[in-house]
Residue, then its C-alpha position, 0 to 999 in steps of 0.5 A: x500500500x505504501x509503495x502504491x502511494x509513493x508511485x502515485x505521488x511520483x506520477x502526479x509530480x511528474x505530470x505536474x512538472x510536465x504541465x508546468x513546462x508546457x505553460x512557460x515562456x521559452x526562447x530559441x537562443x539558436x535562432x539565426x536572427x538572434x545576436x548572441x554577441x553583445x558587442x556586434x550590431x543589434x537591435x533590442x526587441x521586447x515582445x509583450x503579451x498582455x493579459x486579457x479582460x476575460x478568458x478566451x478559451x484555447x486562445x489563452x494558451x501559449x502563442x508561437x512567435x516566428x521570425x522569417x519562418x523560424x520559431x523564436x518564442x513560445x510566449x505565455x499570456x501576461x509575460x514579456x521577453x527581451x531578445x537582441x536581434x540582428x538589424x534588418x527587415x524581419x517578418x514577425x508571425x504569430x501562430x496560435x490556436x483558437x475555437x471557431x464556428x458554431x461547434x467550437x472547432x479548434x484550429x491554428x490561426x496565423x498573422x504576420x507583419x513586417x518590421x525593420x529593426x535598426x542597429x542600437x534601437x529598442x523596440x516594443x512589440x505587443x502581441x494583441x488578441x483580436x476577437x473575430x467572434x465565431x471566426x476565432x481569435x488571432x494575434x497581431x504584432x504591433x509596435x508601440x512606443x516606450x510610454x505605452x510599453x511601460x504602461x502595458x508591462x507594469x503588471x506583467x512578468x518579465x522573463x529571461x533577460x527581461x528580468x535584468x532589463x525590465x521595461x518600467x526601469x528603462x530610460x525612455 
């Protein structure tokens, strides 16, 4: 009986740890556009995903951010990250799951926008949900200024390098 309880406890904890891993922001540091050398030319990009006023079902799950068709970030609602990128033109694509139609079927949504990131500049990209009602929820990347980013990020969790350089403490 005691061994059975121990096995159940181990299985429960393993499952819980697995779920936590699925619901955490992750950055692909080996992405071809990530500038790992701090002394090389780079642009600083904050990707910000604010919370929502109400729950949005499956659209509340992690969104996938791709740059030039290569996965870069899995971003959780209510968090933001900082990534140094090589300067230049970049297509930012946001992929997410949504419930759509009268039966609430699940499908992937994808929206893209082109950005031009200049060397030594800092950018704030907000990942905003758009509720298409029965057509589902999709996310758009939108560039905002420092003041807007500071206001949005006030109650969000900084993840990764953003913890060392949080938006509210930057000098706009």
